[in-house]
N, CA, C and O atoms as CSV, one atom per row, in Angstrom:
chain,resi,resn,atom,element,x,y,z
A,1,MET,N,N,11.005,14.554,4.425
A,1,MET,CA,C,9.845,14.401,3.571
A,1,MET,C,C,8.972,13.268,4.099
A,1,MET,O,O,9.480,12.192,4.414
A,2,LYS,N,N,7.708,13.493,4.196
A,2,LYS,CA,C,6.787,12.467,4.654
A,2,LYS,C,C,6.476,11.514,3.512
A,2,LYS,O,O,6.372,11.926,2.356
A,3,ALA,N,N,6.329,10.243,3.842
A,3,ALA,CA,C,5.996,9.246,2.837
A,3,ALA,C,C,4.975,8.273,3.400
A,3,ALA,O,O,5.077,7.842,4.549
A,4,VAL,N,N,4.004,7.935,2.592
A,4,VAL,CA,C,2.981,6.969,2.967
A,4,VAL,C,C,2.896,5.965,1.830
A,4,VAL,O,O,2.898,6.353,0.662
A,5,SER,N,N,2.821,4.691,2.153
A,5,SER,CA,C,2.839,3.661,1.117
A,5,SER,C,C,1.572,3.669,0.269
A,5,SER,O,O,0.497,4.072,0.711
A,6,PHE,N,N,1.742,3.212,-0.953
A,6,PHE,CA,C,0.631,3.091,-1.901
A,6,PHE,C,C,-0.472,2.211,-1.307
A,6,PHE,O,O,-1.654,2.547,-1.385
A,7,GLU,N,N,-0.075,1.090,-0.716
A,7,GLU,CA,C,-1.048,0.143,-0.163
A,7,GLU,C,C,-1.860,0.763,0.964
A,7,GLU,O,O,-3.062,0.518,1.072
A,8,LEU,N,N,-1.220,1.558,1.795
A,8,LEU,CA,C,-1.918,2.197,2.903
A,8,LEU,C,C,-2.933,3.216,2.389
A,8,LEU,O,O,-4.056,3.282,2.889
A,9,ILE,N,N,-2.546,4.002,1.404
A,9,ILE,CA,C,-3.473,4.961,0.804
A,9,ILE,C,C,-4.628,4.229,0.150
A,9,ILE,O,O,-5.784,4.631,0.276
A,10,GLN,N,N,-4.307,3.152,-0.551
A,10,GLN,CA,C,-5.328,2.371,-1.241
A,10,GLN,C,C,-6.360,1.820,-0.249
A,10,GLN,O,O,-7.563,1.900,-0.499
A,11,ARG,N,N,-5.895,1.262,0.871
A,11,ARG,CA,C,-6.828,0.723,1.872
A,11,ARG,C,C,-7.701,1.811,2.481
A,11,ARG,O,O,-8.899,1.615,2.684
A,12,ARG,N,N,-7.091,2.965,2.772
A,12,ARG,CA,C,-7.859,4.063,3.374
A,12,ARG,C,C,-8.866,4.623,2.372
A,12,ARG,O,O,-9.993,4.936,2.756
A,13,ALA,N,N,-8.491,4.758,1.102
A,13,ALA,CA,C,-9.411,5.256,0.075
A,13,ALA,C,C,-10.591,4.303,-0.082
A,13,ALA,O,O,-11.727,4.743,-0.259
A,14,TYR,N,N,-10.327,3.009,-0.017
A,14,TYR,CA,C,-11.399,2.013,-0.113
A,14,TYR,C,C,-12.346,2.139,1.083
A,14,TYR,O,O,-13.565,2.043,0.939
A,15,GLU,N,N,-11.770,2.353,2.252
A,15,GLU,CA,C,-12.583,2.532,3.452
A,15,GLU,C,C,-13.472,3.776,3.326
A,15,GLU,O,O,-14.643,3.740,3.705
A,16,ILE,N,N,-12.930,4.856,2.806
A,16,ILE,CA,C,-13.706,6.085,2.602
A,16,ILE,C,C,-14.831,5.828,1.608
A,16,ILE,O,O,-15.957,6.282,1.811
A,17,TRP,N,N,-14.530,5.102,0.534
A,17,TRP,CA,C,-15.534,4.761,-0.478
A,17,TRP,C,C,-16.664,3.948,0.143
A,17,TRP,O,O,-17.837,4.204,-0.132
A,18,GLU,N,N,-16.318,2.967,0.979
A,18,GLU,CA,C,-17.339,2.153,1.656
A,18,GLU,C,C,-18.202,3.011,2.577
A,18,GLU,O,O,-19.426,2.887,2.584
A,19,GLN,N,N,-17.559,3.879,3.353
A,19,GLN,CA,C,-18.283,4.734,4.301
A,19,GLN,C,C,-19.179,5.742,3.589
A,19,GLN,O,O,-20.161,6.219,4.159
A,20,SER,N,N,-18.836,6.064,2.334
A,20,SER,CA,C,-19.622,7.022,1.552
A,20,SER,C,C,-20.799,6.374,0.840
A,20,SER,O,O,-21.585,7.061,0.188
A,21,GLY,N,N,-20.928,5.050,0.961
A,21,GLY,CA,C,-22.049,4.366,0.331
A,21,GLY,C,C,-21.751,3.850,-1.065
A,21,GLY,O,O,-22.673,3.670,-1.860
A,22,TYR,N,N,-20.468,3.603,-1.388
A,22,TYR,CA,C,-20.040,3.037,-2.665
A,22,TYR,C,C,-20.421,3.882,-3.894
A,22,TYR,O,O,-20.883,3.330,-4.892
A,23,PRO,N,N,-20.235,5.205,-3.836
A,23,PRO,CA,C,-20.618,6.027,-4.998
A,23,PRO,C,C,-19.651,5.853,-6.172
A,23,PRO,O,O,-18.463,5.599,-5.974
A,24,ASP,N,N,-20.164,5.990,-7.379
A,24,ASP,CA,C,-19.332,5.945,-8.580
A,24,ASP,C,C,-18.759,7.331,-8.863
A,24,ASP,O,O,-19.387,8.345,-8.558
A,25,GLY,N,N,-17.568,7.365,-9.445
A,25,GLY,CA,C,-17.000,8.620,-9.922
A,25,GLY,C,C,-16.283,9.469,-8.889
A,25,GLY,O,O,-15.941,10.615,-9.180
A,26,PHE,N,N,-16.042,8.951,-7.693
A,26,PHE,CA,C,-15.362,9.730,-6.665
A,26,PHE,C,C,-14.032,9.116,-6.272
A,26,PHE,O,O,-13.493,9.421,-5.209
A,27,ASP,N,N,-13.500,8.251,-7.126
A,27,ASP,CA,C,-12.271,7.557,-6.790
A,27,ASP,C,C,-11.100,8.501,-6.559
A,27,ASP,O,O,-10.322,8.301,-5.627
A,28,GLN,N,N,-10.965,9.512,-7.381
A,28,GLN,CA,C,-9.853,10.460,-7.208
A,28,GLN,C,C,-10.006,11.266,-5.921
A,28,GLN,O,O,-9.032,11.486,-5.202
A,29,GLU,N,N,-11.226,11.704,-5.634
A,29,GLU,CA,C,-11.466,12.458,-4.400
A,29,GLU,C,C,-11.156,11.605,-3.170
A,29,GLU,O,O,-10.539,12.080,-2.217
A,30,HIS,N,N,-11.589,10.338,-3.198
A,30,HIS,CA,C,-11.333,9.448,-2.074
A,30,HIS,C,C,-9.839,9.183,-1.914
A,30,HIS,O,O,-9.330,9.134,-0.794
A,31,TRP,N,N,-9.140,9.012,-3.032
A,31,TRP,CA,C,-7.692,8.781,-2.988
A,31,TRP,C,C,-6.982,9.992,-2.375
A,31,TRP,O,O,-6.143,9.844,-1.487
A,32,LEU,N,N,-7.325,11.186,-2.857
A,32,LEU,CA,C,-6.670,12.400,-2.354
A,32,LEU,C,C,-6.985,12.640,-0.881
A,32,LEU,O,O,-6.122,13.081,-0.121
A,33,GLN,N,N,-8.223,12.350,-0.479
A,33,GLN,CA,C,-8.598,12.492,0.925
A,33,GLN,C,C,-7.797,11.524,1.785
A,33,GLN,O,O,-7.278,11.905,2.834
A,34,ALA,N,N,-7.697,10.276,1.346
A,34,ALA,CA,C,-6.937,9.270,2.092
A,34,ALA,C,C,-5.471,9.668,2.198
A,34,ALA,O,O,-4.874,9.572,3.270
A,35,GLU,N,N,-4.896,10.112,1.095
A,35,GLU,CA,C,-3.498,10.517,1.085
A,35,GLU,C,C,-3.265,11.686,2.048
A,35,GLU,O,O,-2.297,11.688,2.808
A,36,GLN,N,N,-4.151,12.666,2.008
A,36,GLN,CA,C,-4.017,13.832,2.885
A,36,GLN,C,C,-4.115,13.439,4.352
A,36,GLN,O,O,-3.304,13.877,5.167
A,37,GLU,N,N,-5.109,12.609,4.696
A,37,GLU,CA,C,-5.270,12.166,6.083
A,37,GLU,C,C,-4.016,11.447,6.582
A,37,GLU,O,O,-3.538,11.707,7.686
A,38,LEU,N,N,-3.498,10.556,5.770
A,38,LEU,CA,C,-2.352,9.764,6.184
A,38,LEU,C,C,-1.072,10.584,6.239
A,38,LEU,O,O,-0.236,10.364,7.115
A,39,LEU,N,N,-0.908,11.524,5.317
A,39,LEU,CA,C,0.281,12.384,5.351
A,39,LEU,C,C,0.274,13.291,6.581
A,39,LEU,O,O,1.321,13.543,7.178
A,40,GLU,N,N,-0.896,13.775,6.951
A,40,GLU,CA,C,-0.986,14.624,8.139
A,40,GLU,C,C,-0.657,13.840,9.405
A,40,GLU,O,O,-0.122,14.399,10.363
A,41,ALA,N,N,-0.973,12.557,9.411
A,41,ALA,CA,C,-0.725,11.722,10.581
A,41,ALA,C,C,0.669,11.101,10.586
A,41,ALA,O,O,1.099,10.552,11.601
A,42,ALA,N,N,1.384,11.184,9.450
A,42,ALA,CA,C,2.681,10.512,9.321
A,42,ALA,C,C,3.826,11.369,9.844
A,42,ALA,O,O,3.965,12.528,9.454
A,43,PRO,N,N,4.644,10.808,10.723
A,43,PRO,CA,C,5.860,11.522,11.120
A,43,PRO,C,C,6.869,11.484,9.970
A,43,PRO,O,O,6.739,10.673,9.053
A,44,GLU,N,N,7.854,12.345,10.020
A,44,GLU,CA,C,8.861,12.412,8.961
A,44,GLU,C,C,9.572,11.078,8.797
A,44,GLU,O,O,10.081,10.525,9.772
A,45,ARG,N,N,9.615,10.552,7.569
A,45,ARG,CA,C,10.373,9.368,7.179
A,45,ARG,C,C,10.243,8.226,8.185
A,45,ARG,O,O,11.243,7.644,8.606
A,46,ALA,N,N,9.027,7.916,8.559
A,46,ALA,CA,C,8.812,6.817,9.484
A,46,ALA,C,C,7.737,5.892,8.945
A,46,ALA,O,O,6.863,6.303,8.182
A,47,GLU,N,N,7.817,4.660,9.349
A,47,GLU,CA,C,6.820,3.680,8.935
A,47,GLU,C,C,5.644,3.772,9.894
A,47,GLU,O,O,5.833,3.822,11.110
A,48,ILE,N,N,4.432,3.795,9.352
A,48,ILE,CA,C,3.232,3.867,10.178
A,48,ILE,C,C,2.729,2.461,10.403
A,48,ILE,O,O,2.534,1.710,9.447
A,49,LYS,N,N,2.514,2.092,11.654
A,49,LYS,CA,C,1.952,0.791,11.972
A,49,LYS,C,C,0.440,0.892,11.862
A,49,LYS,O,O,-0.158,1.830,12.389
A,50,VAL,N,N,-0.187,-0.072,11.179
A,50,VAL,CA,C,-1.636,-0.049,11.021
A,50,VAL,C,C,-2.241,-1.345,11.510
A,50,VAL,O,O,-1.598,-2.395,11.505
A,51,ASP,N,N,-3.480,-1.254,11.929
A,51,ASP,CA,C,-4.255,-2.420,12.327
A,51,ASP,C,C,-4.541,-3.217,11.062
A,51,ASP,O,O,-4.917,-2.634,10.045
A,52,ALA,N,N,-4.374,-4.526,11.101
A,52,ALA,CA,C,-4.587,-5.368,9.918
A,52,ALA,C,C,-6.029,-5.332,9.432
A,52,ALA,O,O,-6.284,-5.603,8.258
A,53,ASN,N,N,-6.970,-5.006,10.297
A,53,ASN,CA,C,-8.384,-4.988,9.925
A,53,ASN,C,C,-8.880,-3.604,9.547
A,53,ASN,O,O,-10.059,-3.442,9.232
A,54,SER,N,N,-8.019,-2.614,9.570
A,54,SER,CA,C,-8.428,-1.241,9.287
A,54,SER,C,C,-7.268,-0.506,8.641
A,54,SER,O,O,-6.107,-0.836,8.881
A,55,ALA,N,N,-7.575,0.480,7.827
A,55,ALA,CA,C,-6.523,1.273,7.204
A,55,ALA,C,C,-6.107,2.433,8.091
A,55,ALA,O,O,-5.215,3.200,7.730
A,56,ARG,N,N,-6.737,2.569,9.232
A,56,ARG,CA,C,-6.408,3.679,10.128
A,56,ARG,C,C,-5.115,3.377,10.901
A,56,ARG,O,O,-4.896,2.241,11.322
A,57,PRO,N,N,-4.266,4.385,11.086
A,57,PRO,CA,C,-3.059,4.184,11.887
A,57,PRO,C,C,-3.424,3.831,13.325
A,57,PRO,O,O,-4.440,4.288,13.847
A,58,LEU,N,N,-2.587,3.016,13.958
A,58,LEU,CA,C,-2.810,2.666,15.354
A,58,LEU,C,C,-2.512,3.873,16.229
A,58,LEU,O,O,-1.769,4.772,15.836
A,59,GLU,N,N,-3.094,3.882,17.410
A,59,GLU,CA,C,-2.898,5.006,18.322
A,59,GLU,C,C,-2.283,4.527,19.624
A,59,GLU,O,O,-2.267,3.329,19.909
A,60,GLY,N,N,-1.775,5.471,20.418
A,60,GLY,CA,C,-1.221,5.154,21.725
A,60,GLY,C,C,0.040,4.330,21.627
A,60,GLY,O,O,0.866,4.543,20.740
A,61,ASP,N,N,0.188,3.367,22.561
A,61,ASP,CA,C,1.381,2.526,22.593
A,61,ASP,C,C,1.524,1.683,21.342
A,61,ASP,O,O,2.638,1.318,20.967
A,62,GLU,N,N,0.417,1.371,20.691
A,62,GLU,CA,C,0.462,0.547,19.492
A,62,GLU,C,C,1.030,1.302,18.294
A,62,GLU,O,O,1.424,0.683,17.305
A,63,ALA,N,N,1.075,2.615,18.370
A,63,ALA,CA,C,1.448,3.432,17.213
A,63,ALA,C,C,2.938,3.741,17.147
A,63,ALA,O,O,3.332,4.715,16.505
A,64,ARG,N,N,3.754,2.955,17.779
A,64,ARG,CA,C,5.191,3.201,17.714
A,64,ARG,C,C,5.682,3.105,16.285
A,64,ARG,O,O,5.306,2.198,15.542
A,65,THR,N,N,6.512,4.037,15.918
A,65,THR,CA,C,7.028,4.040,14.555
A,65,THR,C,C,8.523,3.760,14.573
A,65,THR,O,O,9.205,4.032,15.562
A,66,GLU,N,N,9.011,3.232,13.503
A,66,GLU,CA,C,10.426,2.951,13.358
A,66,GLU,C,C,10.932,3.661,12.108
A,66,GLU,O,O,10.340,3.535,11.036
A,67,ALA,N,N,12.015,4.398,12.245
A,67,ALA,CA,C,12.578,5.068,11.081
A,67,ALA,C,C,13.160,4.017,10.152
A,67,ALA,O,O,13.738,3.028,10.601
A,68,LYS,N,N,13.003,4.237,8.860
A,68,LYS,CA,C,13.570,3.308,7.891
A,68,LYS,C,C,13.974,4.083,6.651
A,68,LYS,O,O,13.400,5.131,6.356
A,69,PRO,N,N,14.957,3.575,5.924
A,69,PRO,CA,C,15.389,4.269,4.710
A,69,PRO,C,C,14.324,4.159,3.634
A,69,PRO,O,O,13.468,3.277,3.707
A,70,PRO,N,N,14.354,5.032,2.640
A,70,PRO,CA,C,13.377,4.942,1.559
A,70,PRO,C,C,13.504,3.617,0.829
A,70,PRO,O,O,14.593,3.057,0.703
A,71,GLU,N,N,12.372,3.129,0.355
A,71,GLU,CA,C,12.363,1.849,-0.332
A,71,GLU,C,C,12.992,1.977,-1.716
A,71,GLU,O,O,12.740,2.938,-2.442
A,72,THR,N,N,13.801,1.004,-2.062
A,72,THR,CA,C,14.381,0.952,-3.401
A,72,THR,C,C,14.027,-0.400,-3.993
A,72,THR,O,O,14.346,-1.439,-3.414
A,73,PRO,N,N,13.377,-0.392,-5.131
A,73,PRO,CA,C,12.988,-1.672,-5.720
A,73,PRO,C,C,14.213,-2.451,-6.181
A,73,PRO,O,O,15.158,-1.889,-6.735
A,74,GLU,N,N,14.172,-3.748,-5.940
A,74,GLU,CA,C,15.253,-4.603,-6.406
A,74,GLU,C,C,14.897,-5.116,-7.789
A,74,GLU,O,O,13.808,-5.648,-8.004
A,75,LEU,N,N,15.806,-4.958,-8.707
A,75,LEU,CA,C,15.580,-5.428,-10.061
A,75,LEU,C,C,16.212,-6.801,-10.209
A,75,LEU,O,O,17.417,-6.971,-10.021
A,76,ALA,N,N,15.398,-7.757,-10.542
A,76,ALA,CA,C,15.905,-9.104,-10.737
A,76,ALA,C,C,15.458,-9.591,-12.102
A,76,ALA,O,O,14.284,-9.487,-12.457
A,77,ILE,N,N,16.390,-10.115,-12.854
A,77,ILE,CA,C,16.065,-10.647,-14.166
A,77,ILE,C,C,15.961,-12.160,-14.035
A,77,ILE,O,O,16.918,-12.837,-13.659
A,78,LYS,N,N,14.794,-12.666,-14.350
A,78,LYS,CA,C,14.569,-14.097,-14.253
A,78,LYS,C,C,14.829,-14.735,-15.612
A,78,LYS,O,O,14.502,-14.155,-16.648
A,79,PRO,N,N,15.416,-15.926,-15.607
A,79,PRO,CA,C,15.651,-16.599,-16.887
A,79,PRO,C,C,14.328,-17.033,-17.498
A,79,PRO,O,O,13.372,-17.355,-16.792
A,80,ARG,N,N,14.294,-17.034,-18.809
A,80,ARG,CA,C,13.096,-17.469,-19.514
A,80,ARG,C,C,12.903,-18.965,-19.344
A,80,ARG,O,O,13.869,-19.721,-19.240
A,81,ALA,N,N,11.659,-19.378,-19.317
A,81,ALA,CA,C,11.354,-20.800,-19.250
A,81,ALA,C,C,11.647,-21.428,-20.603
A,81,ALA,O,O,11.469,-20.800,-21.646
A,82,LYS,N,N,12.089,-22.654,-20.572
A,82,LYS,CA,C,12.393,-23.368,-21.804
A,82,LYS,C,C,11.086,-23.750,-22.484
A,82,LYS,O,O,10.176,-24.279,-21.845
A,83,ARG,N,N,10.997,-23.480,-23.779
A,83,ARG,CA,C,9.795,-23.818,-24.528
A,83,ARG,C,C,9.762,-25.307,-24.821
A,83,ARG,O,O,10.795,-25.937,-25.046
A,84,ALA,N,N,8.577,-25.849,-24.815
A,84,ALA,CA,C,8.403,-27.267,-25.142
A,84,ALA,C,C,8.672,-27.483,-26.615
A,84,ALA,O,O,8.290,-26.671,-27.458
A,85,GLN,N,N,9.318,-28.561,-26.909
A,85,GLN,CA,C,9.601,-28.945,-28.291
A,85,GLN,C,C,8.770,-30.166,-28.631
A,85,GLN,O,O,8.346,-30.911,-27.748
A,86,ALA,N,N,8.544,-30.362,-29.912
A,86,ALA,CA,C,7.810,-31.553,-30.342
A,86,ALA,C,C,8.556,-32.779,-29.839
A,86,ALA,O,O,9.774,-32.875,-29.991
A,87,GLY,N,N,7.845,-33.697,-29.252
A,87,GLY,CA,C,8.444,-34.915,-28.737
A,87,GLY,C,C,8.837,-34.842,-27.277
A,87,GLY,O,O,9.219,-35.862,-26.702
A,88,ASP,N,N,8.757,-33.648,-26.639
A,88,ASP,CA,C,9.073,-33.540,-25.209
A,88,ASP,C,C,7.995,-34.242,-24.405
A,88,ASP,O,O,6.814,-34.190,-24.750
A,89,GLU,N,N,8.404,-34.893,-23.341
A,89,GLU,CA,C,7.453,-35.566,-22.461
A,89,GLU,C,C,7.047,-34.642,-21.333
A,89,GLU,O,O,7.854,-33.847,-20.849
A,90,PHE,N,N,5.796,-34.747,-20.913
A,90,PHE,CA,C,5.335,-33.990,-19.757
A,90,PHE,C,C,5.539,-34.840,-18.520
A,90,PHE,O,O,5.208,-36.026,-18.523
A,91,ARG,N,N,6.058,-34.277,-17.501
A,91,ARG,CA,C,6.295,-35.019,-16.267
A,91,ARG,C,C,5.595,-34.375,-15.128
A,91,ARG,O,O,5.677,-34.859,-13.999
């Protein structure tokens, strides 16, 4: 299954929006176009290397991909901050 990151689609959709002259009301079309372009260019289960200044995938020798397992979010529960009590000093 091909996978493209949310951030990569988001950057490409923004680029399409800019190239289209910043029109209102085409966000879904731009998103779907970006997703389609990137999925067509994506090899199976591989990470796409992109230029930091562009949402377009790199080409040639720069476009080497590395297989990686699907991302799994890590769930971490952070302790609550202690509430200030009357008489507490600020440091």
